[in-house]
C-alpha positions as CSV (number, residue, x, y, z in Angstrom):
1,M,-31.3,77.2,309.1
2,T,-28.0,76.6,306.7
3,E,-28.2,75.7,303.1
4,A,-26.7,72.0,304.4
5,G,-29.3,71.6,307.1
6,S,-32.3,72.3,304.8
7,E,-30.8,69.5,302.1
8,L,-30.2,67.0,305.6
9,R,-34.3,68.0,306.5
10,R,-35.6,67.6,303.2
11,L,-33.2,64.0,302.9
12,V,-35.2,63.1,306.1
13,E,-38.8,64.3,305.5
14,E,-38.6,61.6,301.9
15,V,-39.3,59.0,304.3
16,L,-42.7,60.7,305.5
17,E,-45.8,58.9,304.9
18,P,-48.8,61.0,302.9
19,G,-50.4,63.1,305.8
20,E,-47.6,62.6,308.5
21,R,-46.6,65.3,311.0
22,V,-43.1,66.1,311.6
23,V,-42.9,66.9,315.2
24,D,-39.0,67.0,315.3
25,M,-35.6,65.6,314.7
26,F,-32.6,65.4,316.3
27,P,-28.9,64.3,315.4
28,V,-28.6,61.4,317.9
29,E,-25.9,59.0,318.9
30,A,-25.8,56.0,321.5
31,G,-25.9,57.6,325.1
32,E,-24.0,56.5,328.3
33,V,-25.3,56.8,332.2
34,R,-22.5,57.4,334.7
35,L,-19.3,54.9,334.4
36,D,-21.7,52.1,332.7
37,T,-20.3,51.4,329.7
38,T,-23.2,50.8,326.8
39,P,-22.6,47.7,324.8
40,L,-22.2,47.0,321.4
41,P,-24.5,44.6,319.8
42,P,-22.8,41.2,318.8
43,R,-21.6,40.8,315.0
44,E,-24.8,38.7,314.4
45,W,-27.1,41.5,315.4
46,E,-25.4,44.7,313.5
47,V,-27.3,46.5,311.1
48,L,-26.3,46.7,307.9
49,V,-27.0,50.2,306.0
50,F,-26.1,51.4,302.4
51,G,-25.3,47.8,301.3
52,A,-22.3,47.1,304.1
53,Q,-21.3,44.0,304.1
54,S,-22.0,41.7,307.7
55,W,-19.1,40.9,309.7
56,Q,-19.3,37.1,308.1
57,E,-19.0,38.5,304.8
58,T,-15.9,40.6,305.1
59,S,-12.4,39.3,304.1
60,W,-10.4,37.0,307.0
61,G,-7.9,39.9,306.3
62,S,-10.4,42.7,307.1
63,R,-11.5,40.4,309.8
64,A,-8.0,39.9,311.5
65,F,-7.2,43.6,311.1
66,D,-10.3,44.8,312.7
67,S,-9.4,42.2,315.4
68,V,-6.1,43.9,315.6
69,L,-7.5,47.1,316.3
70,N,-10.1,45.9,319.0
71,F,-7.1,44.2,320.6
72,L,-5.0,47.7,320.7
73,S,-8.3,49.9,321.8
74,P,-10.8,47.7,322.5
75,D,-14.7,48.2,321.9
76,P,-17.6,48.4,324.7
77,P,-18.5,44.7,325.3
78,R,-20.9,42.5,323.3
79,G,-23.0,40.0,324.8
80,E,-26.1,39.1,325.0
81,F,-28.8,40.9,327.1
82,G,-32.5,41.0,328.4
83,D,-32.0,38.2,330.9
84,P,-34.9,38.3,333.3
85,A,-33.4,37.5,335.9
86,L,-31.3,40.5,335.7
87,R,-33.3,42.7,335.5
88,E,-33.8,43.5,338.6
89,K,-30.2,44.1,339.4
90,H,-29.9,46.5,336.4
91,L,-32.8,48.5,337.6
92,R,-31.7,49.2,340.9
93,K,-28.1,50.0,339.7
94,K,-29.9,51.9,337.0
95,K,-27.7,50.6,334.3
96,A,-27.3,52.2,330.6
97,F,-29.5,49.5,329.0
98,W,-31.2,46.2,329.5
99,G,-33.3,44.7,326.8
100,A,-32.9,41.5,323.9
101,W,-31.2,42.3,320.9
102,D,-34.6,42.1,319.2
103,S,-36.7,44.5,321.9
104,L,-37.8,47.9,321.1
105,A,-34.5,49.1,323.1
106,G,-32.4,46.7,321.8
107,G,-33.3,47.6,318.3
108,L,-33.1,51.1,319.0
109,L,-29.6,50.3,320.2
110,R,-28.6,48.4,317.4
111,G,-29.4,51.0,315.0
112,L,-27.3,53.3,316.7
113,R,-24.3,51.5,316.3
114,P,-24.9,50.5,312.2
115,R,-22.1,49.3,310.3
116,G,-21.5,51.1,307.1
117,A,-21.6,54.8,305.5
118,A,-24.0,56.3,307.8
119,E,-22.5,59.7,308.2
120,H,-25.5,61.3,310.0
121,K,-28.2,59.5,312.0
122,I,-31.3,61.0,313.2
123,L,-34.4,60.6,315.9
124,L,-37.4,61.4,313.4
125,L,-40.1,62.4,315.3
126,T,-43.7,62.4,313.8
127,D,-47.2,62.0,315.1
128,R,-47.1,58.5,313.8
129,R,-43.7,57.1,314.9
130,A,-40.0,57.3,316.3
131,Q,-37.7,56.5,313.4
132,L,-34.0,56.4,312.8
133,V,-33.1,57.7,309.7
134,Y,-29.2,57.6,308.4
135,L,-27.7,60.0,305.3
136,G,-25.1,58.6,303.5
137,H,-23.2,59.2,300.6
138,V,-23.8,56.4,297.7
139,A,-21.7,55.9,294.7
140,V,-23.3,56.5,291.1
141,P,-21.6,54.8,288.3
142,G,-19.9,57.6,286.2
143,G,-20.8,60.2,288.9
144,E,-20.1,61.7,292.5
145,P,-21.7,60.1,295.4
146,V,-24.5,61.4,296.1
147,L,-26.1,61.7,299.5
148,R,-29.1,59.2,300.0
149,S,-31.6,58.5,303.5
150,E,-32.4,54.9,304.4
151,T,-34.8,54.5,307.4
152,G,-34.1,52.1,310.2
153,W,-35.2,51.1,313.6
154,R,-39.0,52.4,314.6
155,C,-41.5,52.6,317.2
156,A,-45.2,53.7,317.4
157,P,-45.3,56.9,319.4
158,H,-47.1,55.4,321.9
159,E,-44.5,52.9,322.5
160,L,-42.1,55.1,324.1
161,V,-43.2,55.0,327.8
162,W,-40.7,57.2,329.8
163,V,-37.8,59.5,329.0
164,R,-35.2,60.3,331.8
165,D,-32.9,62.7,331.6
166,C,-29.1,61.7,332.4
167,R,-27.5,64.9,333.3
168,D,-25.2,63.3,336.3
169,R,-22.9,61.7,333.5
170,S,-23.6,65.0,331.1
171,R,-26.2,67.2,329.6
172,G,-27.2,65.9,326.2
173,H,-27.5,61.8,327.3
174,Y,-31.0,60.9,328.0
175,Q,-32.6,57.2,328.5
176,L,-36.0,56.1,326.6
177,G,-37.9,53.6,328.3
178,F,-40.2,51.4,326.0
179,S,-43.7,49.5,327.0
180,D,-41.9,46.2,326.6
181,G,-40.0,46.6,329.9
182,T,-36.6,47.8,328.1
183,W,-34.4,50.6,327.8
184,A,-31.4,52.3,325.9
185,P,-29.3,55.1,326.0
186,V,-29.0,58.3,323.7
187,Y,-27.1,61.3,322.8
188,F,-27.9,64.6,321.7
189,P,-25.6,67.3,320.6
190,R,-25.9,71.1,322.7
191,T,-27.9,72.5,319.0
192,V,-30.6,70.6,319.9
193,R,-31.1,69.0,323.4
194,D,-32.9,71.9,324.6
195,R,-35.6,71.0,321.7
196,F,-35.4,67.5,322.7
197,A,-36.0,68.5,326.9
198,A,-39.1,70.7,325.5
199,L,-40.7,67.8,324.2
200,F,-40.7,66.2,327.1
201,P,-40.7,68.6,330.5
202,Q,-42.1,65.8,332.5
203,A,-38.9,63.7,332.1
204,Q,-37.9,61.5,335.0
205,H,-35.0,63.2,337.1
206,W,-31.7,61.4,337.4
207,R,-31.6,61.1,340.7
208,K,-35.1,59.0,340.8
209,P,-35.0,55.1,340.4
210,L,-35.9,53.5,336.6
211,P,-39.4,53.7,336.4
212,D,-40.2,50.1,336.0
213,V,-42.9,49.3,333.8
214,L,-43.6,45.7,334.4
215,A,-43.9,45.7,338.2
216,D,-44.9,49.3,339.0
217,P,-49.2,49.3,338.5
218,R,-48.5,53.2,337.6
219,W,-46.1,52.2,334.3
220,Q,-48.3,49.0,333.9
221,A,-51.0,51.1,332.9
222,Q,-48.8,53.1,330.7
223,A,-47.9,50.4,329.4
224,A,-51.6,48.7,328.8
225,R,-52.4,52.2,327.1
226,A,-49.4,51.8,325.1
227,V,-50.2,48.0,323.8
228,G,-53.7,49.7,323.3
229,G,-52.5,52.5,320.7
230,T,-53.9,55.5,323.4
231,G,-50.8,55.9,325.6
232,E,-48.7,59.0,325.6
233,P,-45.2,59.6,325.9
234,V,-43.7,61.0,329.7
């Protein structure tokens, strides 16, 4: 491991609780599935890191400038998700994402697109949690900016019910499914994707349908174990 990599790992490990065991940690970004565009959260649901201002707190000039940039180079769509009436359609069409923005999957997707100076986004997996950890430089009065860590979205390991390999899009894209019936896409760079795949050797094949945690008895049992704290990710 390089000196820079060792420093990044040390900063991530600063968030560990006493006795907590690291399973692995991965650089991560929002993923995609086939040609399905992964949405951005509405402005009011944006995650703020390293002291970033919310959209409403920025100046009118900055907001106007962002609007012009979005017009010239449009962002992915924003909007409301998690409508139960649309869930079956999203399952059938193998959509990249489904879940309200305050769901497990919605929180993960929001966390993967934060507002602020997050130079690195790391998915930390331990024996107690899956958590996003942000690394970024923070200004220090009278000195050079210092690299710091900040925590974000998290879930218990048993709340991650299924993993699906989406290599029909390209290698490194996965969907993570949760015990509340939601799912979101993630992307891992080439340097770590084999390590992630090794942790989930029984990941769903991309040709198979999306698992329906809320309707399929097999996944209902898995979700029930998750709620009870005894389930294992598959």
